[in-house]
C-alpha positions as CSV (number, residue, x, y, z in Angstrom):
1,M,49.7,82.1,124.4
2,I,53.1,81.5,122.7
3,D,55.6,79.3,124.5
4,W,58.7,81.3,123.6
5,F,61.1,78.8,125.2
6,A,59.8,76.0,123.0
7,F,60.1,78.3,120.0
8,L,63.7,79.1,120.9
9,L,64.5,75.4,121.4
10,V,63.1,74.5,118.0
11,F,65.0,77.4,116.4
12,V,68.4,76.5,118.0
13,T,67.9,72.8,117.2
14,A,67.2,73.6,113.6
15,M,70.2,75.9,113.3
16,I,72.5,73.2,114.9
17,G,71.1,70.6,112.6
18,T,71.6,72.8,109.6
19,V,75.2,73.5,110.6
20,V,75.9,69.8,111.1
21,V,74.4,68.7,107.8
22,V,76.0,71.4,105.7
23,S,79.4,71.2,107.4
24,A,79.6,67.4,107.2
25,Y,78.7,67.5,103.5
26,A,81.1,70.3,102.7
27,L,84.0,68.6,104.5
28,G,83.1,65.4,102.7
29,V,83.3,67.0,99.3
30,R,86.6,68.6,100.3
31,L,88.1,65.3,101.5
32,L,86.8,63.6,98.3
33,T,88.7,66.2,96.3
34,I,91.8,65.9,98.4
35,S,91.7,62.1,97.8
36,G,92.0,62.7,94.1
37,R,88.4,61.9,93.2
38,S,87.2,65.2,92.1
39,P,83.4,65.2,91.9
40,I,82.8,66.1,88.2
41,V,79.3,65.6,87.1
42,T,78.6,65.7,83.4
43,P,75.2,67.3,82.4
44,A,72.4,65.0,81.4
45,E,71.3,65.0,77.8
46,F,67.6,65.7,77.4
47,T,65.6,65.8,74.2
48,D,65.1,69.4,73.1
49,A,67.1,70.8,76.0
50,I,69.8,73.5,75.9
51,T,73.2,72.1,76.6
52,V,74.9,74.3,79.1
53,V,78.3,72.6,79.0
54,T,79.9,71.7,75.8
55,P,81.9,68.5,75.3
56,A,85.1,70.5,75.0
57,E,84.4,72.1,78.4
58,I,83.8,68.6,79.9
59,R,87.1,67.3,78.5
60,Q,88.9,70.4,79.8
61,A,87.4,69.9,83.3
62,E,88.3,66.2,83.3
63,K,91.9,67.2,82.2
64,R,92.2,69.7,85.0
65,A,90.9,67.2,87.6
66,A,93.5,64.6,86.4
67,K,96.2,67.1,86.5
68,A,95.2,68.1,90.1
69,A,95.2,64.5,91.1
70,K,98.7,64.0,89.8
71,K,100.0,67.1,91.6
72,S,98.7,65.9,95.0
73,P,101.5,65.8,97.6
74,L,99.7,63.1,99.6
75,S,100.8,59.5,99.8
76,E,98.4,56.7,98.8
77,G,97.6,56.0,102.4
78,Q,96.7,59.6,103.1
79,K,94.5,59.7,100.0
80,R,92.8,56.5,101.1
81,A,92.3,58.0,104.6
82,A,90.8,61.1,103.0
83,L,88.4,59.0,100.9
84,V,87.3,57.1,104.0
85,G,86.9,60.4,105.9
86,A,84.8,61.7,103.0
87,W,82.4,58.8,103.1
88,V,82.1,59.1,106.9
89,C,81.2,62.8,106.5
90,F,78.6,61.9,103.9
91,A,77.2,59.2,106.2
92,V,77.0,61.7,109.1
93,S,75.2,64.2,106.9
94,G,72.7,61.5,105.7
95,I,72.1,60.2,109.2
96,A,71.4,63.7,110.5
97,V,68.9,64.2,107.7
98,I,67.2,60.9,108.3
99,Y,67.1,61.5,112.0
100,G,65.5,65.0,111.4
101,I,62.8,63.3,109.2
102,Y,62.2,60.8,111.9
103,L,61.8,63.6,114.5
104,I,59.2,65.2,112.3
105,V,57.1,62.2,111.2
106,G,58.4,59.2,113.1
107,E,56.1,59.4,116.1
108,H,53.1,59.9,113.9
109,V,53.9,56.9,111.7
110,I,54.5,54.7,114.7
111,K,51.1,55.7,116.2
112,M,49.4,55.0,112.9
113,F,50.6,51.4,112.8
114,S,50.1,50.6,116.5
């Protein structure tokens, strides 16, 4: 016999958790960009790997990010607040993920060691 209410509860909880994690992370990236700290990640160099991004493209992306940071109409205090808000969003996202992992394996680990 399938407990449909329990199935629905797990489904709704998973959807809410997903929305919280993705929304908090996306808002954090947006606030990080607003604060003038554009998240540019240069590709890692591996032996015998194909380089997807050329050094000229990396310089061009860094130049665009610097230009966008200069054009920001925000004051230094607003940029600082956006940076703090970004880190808070990243923390909320991380805590939600850690709590989800705890819900899945936490009880079992506690029972193993007690």
